[in-house]
C-alpha positions as CSV (number, residue, x, y, z in Angstrom):
1,M,10.2,-14.2,16.6
2,P,13.5,-14.6,14.7
3,H,15.9,-12.0,13.9
4,V,14.2,-9.1,15.9
5,T,17.5,-6.9,15.7
6,N,17.5,-7.3,11.8
7,I,13.9,-6.7,11.3
8,E,14.3,-3.2,13.0
9,V,17.4,-2.6,10.9
10,I,15.2,-3.4,7.7
11,F,12.5,-1.2,8.7
12,Q,15.0,1.6,9.1
13,N,16.6,0.9,5.8
14,I,13.4,0.7,4.1
15,R,12.3,4.2,5.5
16,R,15.4,5.7,4.4
17,K,15.8,4.0,0.9
18,A,12.1,3.8,-0.1
19,P,13.2,0.8,-2.7
20,K,11.5,0.9,-5.9
21,I,10.5,-2.7,-7.1
22,H,9.8,-3.8,-10.4
23,C,6.8,-6.1,-10.2
24,L,6.0,-8.3,-13.4
25,T,3.0,-9.4,-11.4
26,N,-0.1,-11.3,-11.5
27,P,-3.1,-8.9,-12.9
28,V,-5.5,-10.3,-10.6
29,T,-3.8,-9.0,-7.6
30,M,-1.6,-5.9,-9.2
31,Q,-3.3,-3.2,-7.1
32,D,-3.2,-5.1,-3.8
33,V,0.6,-5.4,-4.3
34,A,1.5,-1.9,-5.6
35,N,-0.7,-0.8,-2.3
36,L,1.1,-3.2,-0.2
37,L,4.7,-1.9,-1.2
38,L,3.3,1.9,-0.5
39,A,2.2,0.8,2.8
40,A,5.4,-0.9,3.6
41,G,7.5,2.3,2.5
42,G,8.5,1.1,-0.9
43,S,6.8,1.6,-4.5
44,A,6.0,-0.2,-7.4
45,V,6.7,-0.1,-10.9
46,M,4.9,-2.4,-13.1
47,G,6.4,-2.3,-16.5
48,Q,4.9,-5.5,-18.3
49,D,6.1,-5.4,-21.8
50,D,9.1,-7.4,-22.9
51,K,10.2,-4.3,-24.7
52,E,10.8,-2.4,-21.7
53,A,11.2,-5.0,-19.0
54,A,14.9,-4.8,-18.8
55,E,15.1,-0.8,-19.0
56,I,12.7,-0.5,-15.9
57,T,14.3,-3.0,-14.1
58,G,17.7,-1.1,-14.3
59,F,16.2,1.9,-12.3
60,C,14.6,-0.4,-9.8
61,Q,16.4,-1.8,-6.7
62,G,14.4,-5.2,-6.9
63,T,12.6,-7.4,-9.1
64,L,9.5,-9.6,-8.5
65,L,8.8,-12.2,-11.0
66,N,5.0,-13.4,-10.3
67,T,4.1,-15.5,-13.2
68,G,0.5,-15.9,-12.3
69,V,-1.7,-15.4,-15.5
70,P,1.1,-16.4,-17.9
71,D,1.6,-16.0,-21.5
72,D,4.4,-16.2,-23.8
73,A,4.8,-12.3,-23.8
74,K,4.6,-12.2,-19.8
75,I,7.4,-15.1,-19.6
76,K,9.7,-13.4,-22.1
77,A,9.1,-10.0,-20.0
78,C,10.1,-12.1,-16.8
79,I,13.2,-13.5,-18.3
80,H,14.5,-10.0,-19.7
81,A,13.7,-8.5,-16.3
82,G,15.2,-11.2,-14.2
83,K,18.5,-11.5,-16.5
84,E,18.9,-7.8,-16.1
85,A,18.5,-8.0,-12.5
86,N,21.1,-10.6,-12.4
87,V,23.7,-8.7,-14.3
88,L,23.0,-5.5,-12.0
89,G,23.0,-7.5,-8.9
90,H,19.6,-6.5,-7.7
91,P,17.6,-9.0,-5.9
92,V,15.1,-11.1,-7.9
93,V,12.0,-13.1,-6.3
94,L,10.3,-15.6,-8.1
95,D,6.5,-16.3,-7.2
96,P,5.7,-19.6,-9.5
97,V,1.9,-19.2,-9.3
98,G,0.3,-22.6,-9.9
99,V,3.1,-23.9,-11.7
100,G,1.6,-27.4,-11.5
101,A,-1.7,-26.4,-13.2
102,S,-0.8,-27.0,-16.6
103,I,2.2,-28.2,-18.9
104,F,2.5,-24.6,-20.3
105,R,3.2,-23.3,-17.0
106,Q,5.7,-26.0,-16.3
107,K,7.7,-25.3,-19.6
108,A,7.3,-21.6,-19.2
109,I,9.1,-21.7,-15.5
110,K,11.5,-24.2,-16.5
111,K,12.5,-22.0,-19.6
112,L,12.8,-18.9,-17.0
113,L,14.7,-20.9,-14.2
114,D,17.3,-22.0,-17.1
115,Q,18.1,-18.3,-17.7
116,V,17.4,-16.5,-14.3
117,Y,18.6,-16.8,-10.9
118,P,16.1,-16.1,-8.1
119,D,17.6,-14.9,-4.7
120,L,14.4,-16.2,-3.4
121,I,11.6,-18.5,-4.4
122,R,8.4,-17.8,-2.7
123,C,5.8,-20.5,-3.1
124,N,3.2,-22.9,-1.5
125,Q,4.1,-26.6,-0.7
126,E,2.7,-28.0,-3.9
127,E,4.5,-25.5,-6.3
128,A,7.6,-26.4,-4.5
129,A,7.1,-30.2,-5.1
130,V,6.4,-29.4,-8.8
131,L,9.5,-27.2,-9.1
132,C,11.4,-29.8,-7.4
133,A,10.1,-32.6,-9.7
134,L,10.9,-30.3,-13.1
135,F,14.3,-30.3,-12.5
136,S,14.7,-34.0,-11.3
137,D,15.6,-36.9,-13.5
138,S,13.8,-39.4,-11.6
139,V,10.5,-37.6,-10.8
140,T,7.7,-36.6,-13.4
141,P,5.6,-33.5,-12.6
142,G,2.0,-34.1,-13.0
143,S,-0.5,-31.3,-13.2
144,H,-1.9,-30.5,-9.8
145,G,-4.5,-28.2,-10.3
146,G,-4.5,-24.4,-9.5
147,V,-2.9,-21.8,-7.5
148,E,-3.9,-23.2,-3.9
149,S,-1.7,-26.0,-2.6
150,A,-3.5,-29.5,-2.7
151,L,-0.8,-30.7,-0.3
152,H,-0.8,-30.9,3.4
153,L,2.7,-31.8,4.5
154,T,3.8,-32.4,8.0
155,E,6.3,-30.1,9.7
156,S,9.0,-32.4,9.1
157,D,8.2,-32.9,5.6
158,V,7.7,-29.3,4.6
159,C,11.1,-28.6,6.2
160,S,12.5,-31.2,4.2
161,T,10.9,-30.0,1.1
162,A,12.2,-26.3,1.8
163,K,15.9,-27.6,2.2
164,Q,15.7,-29.7,-0.8
165,T,14.2,-26.9,-3.2
166,A,17.0,-24.5,-1.5
167,N,19.7,-27.1,-2.3
168,L,18.3,-27.8,-5.8
169,F,18.3,-24.1,-6.9
170,R,21.0,-23.1,-4.8
171,T,18.9,-20.2,-3.4
172,T,16.8,-19.2,-0.2
173,V,13.0,-20.5,-0.4
174,L,10.0,-19.3,1.6
175,I,7.4,-22.3,1.5
176,T,3.9,-20.9,2.7
177,G,1.1,-23.0,4.1
178,A,-0.7,-23.4,7.8
179,M,3.1,-23.2,8.7
180,D,5.8,-21.4,6.7
181,V,9.3,-22.5,6.3
182,V,12.4,-20.5,5.1
183,S,15.3,-22.8,4.0
184,D,18.8,-21.6,2.4
185,G,19.7,-25.2,2.2
186,E,21.6,-24.9,5.5
187,N,19.6,-22.9,7.7
188,T,15.9,-23.7,8.2
189,Q,13.4,-21.6,10.1
190,L,9.7,-22.5,10.8
191,L,7.0,-19.5,11.0
192,T,3.9,-20.0,12.9
193,G,1.0,-17.6,13.9
194,G,-1.0,-15.4,11.9
195,D,-4.9,-15.7,10.9
196,S,-6.4,-18.3,8.8
197,R,-8.5,-15.5,6.9
198,I,-5.4,-14.4,4.9
199,C,-6.4,-17.5,2.9
200,R,-10.0,-16.1,2.2
201,I,-8.6,-13.1,0.0
202,T,-7.0,-13.2,-3.1
203,G,-3.3,-12.2,-3.4
204,G,-2.2,-13.1,0.2
205,G,0.8,-15.0,-1.1
206,C,1.4,-12.3,-4.0
207,M,1.5,-9.7,-1.6
208,L,4.1,-11.5,0.7
209,S,6.3,-12.1,-2.3
210,A,6.2,-8.2,-2.8
211,L,7.1,-7.6,0.9
212,C,9.9,-10.2,0.7
213,T,11.4,-8.5,-2.6
214,L,11.2,-5.1,-0.5
215,F,13.1,-6.7,2.5
216,L,15.8,-8.2,-0.2
217,C,16.7,-4.6,-1.1
218,T,17.7,-3.7,2.5
219,A,18.6,-6.9,4.5
220,D,21.8,-8.5,5.0
221,S,20.7,-12.0,3.2
222,P,17.8,-13.4,1.5
223,F,17.4,-15.8,4.4
224,D,17.0,-12.9,6.9
225,A,14.7,-11.1,4.5
226,A,12.5,-14.0,3.7
227,C,12.4,-14.7,7.7
228,A,11.5,-11.1,8.5
229,A,9.0,-10.6,5.8
230,G,7.3,-13.8,6.6
231,T,7.0,-13.1,10.2
232,L,5.9,-9.7,9.8
233,W,3.2,-10.8,7.4
234,R,2.2,-13.4,9.8
235,E,1.7,-10.8,12.8
236,V,0.3,-8.2,10.6
237,A,-2.4,-10.8,9.9
238,Y,-3.0,-11.7,13.4
239,C,-3.2,-8.2,14.4
240,A,-5.6,-7.3,11.4
241,G,-7.8,-10.3,12.7
242,Q,-7.9,-9.0,16.1
243,R,-8.9,-5.3,15.0
244,T,-11.4,-6.8,12.7
245,D,-13.3,-9.1,15.5
246,A,-13.1,-5.8,17.9
247,V,-15.6,-3.9,15.3
248,H,-17.4,-7.4,14.2
249,G,-16.2,-6.7,10.9
250,G,-16.0,-9.2,7.9
251,I,-13.3,-10.3,5.2
252,G,-13.7,-6.8,3.7
253,T,-12.3,-5.3,6.9
254,F,-9.7,-7.7,7.5
255,H,-8.5,-6.8,3.9
256,T,-8.4,-3.3,5.0
257,Q,-6.7,-3.8,8.0
258,L,-3.8,-5.7,6.7
259,F,-2.4,-2.6,5.0
260,D,-3.3,-0.2,7.9
261,V,-1.4,-2.8,10.4
262,L,1.6,-3.1,7.9
263,E,1.9,0.7,7.8
264,E,1.8,0.9,11.6
265,K,4.7,-1.8,12.2
266,I,7.0,-0.2,9.7
267,F,6.5,3.4,10.6
268,D,5.2,3.7,14.1
269,T,8.3,2.6,16.5
270,E,5.8,2.0,19.3
271,T,3.7,-0.5,17.4
272,N,6.9,-2.3,15.7
273,L,7.5,-6.2,16.4
């Protein structure tokens, strides 16, 4: 596992600081995102109205911009919150959910990225490809469907895409899929392991984005935070799967075990990674 020492320091800092995260997030997964942050030692504030977005960001330590189920008001609130976080120097994570699903989403994300700098972009392979196309003069982004990635890149291709995306936006990128890749344009880390059942629950990616935001509040760099959060989330999924199988449980048991395992990893030193 990469950055073992760093992840222990991150755990200690989370337990000490209990960061508040402003989550402008997907209403489909809002409850899971809030519960995950509580299990991990932080907390969520979920102001969604553009009239209060900047104000709420001001008393939080990190900001998650999850653009799932977007509308004009949601994007406006994300821009207000993101700009305020940039001014304050608070970490910003962008989760451009289903950016390839419609022309509206593409234009909305482009408008957001023209005004807000994300310290980390957490996306799947297809979302990364669409983001690159949106800001390229030579590639036209097409509509590629919904939230789930339709691309199945090779290890080499996904590493190349992560590096390209990081360099294009001058940020750190975590691309998730069968394998996860973290890149800041110079350093690239491949993450493996986990349990495939994470793809059978709604919000696995949304929860990881929230975990990344929490870790960014206490890590030395976005790259370290993304590597630590991605590695931890895969280990949590693996352990949740093992416990589910031990009691012959189904997907509901697996879902519940994700929160239990995550809490133990961060708060029980005997079971940490």
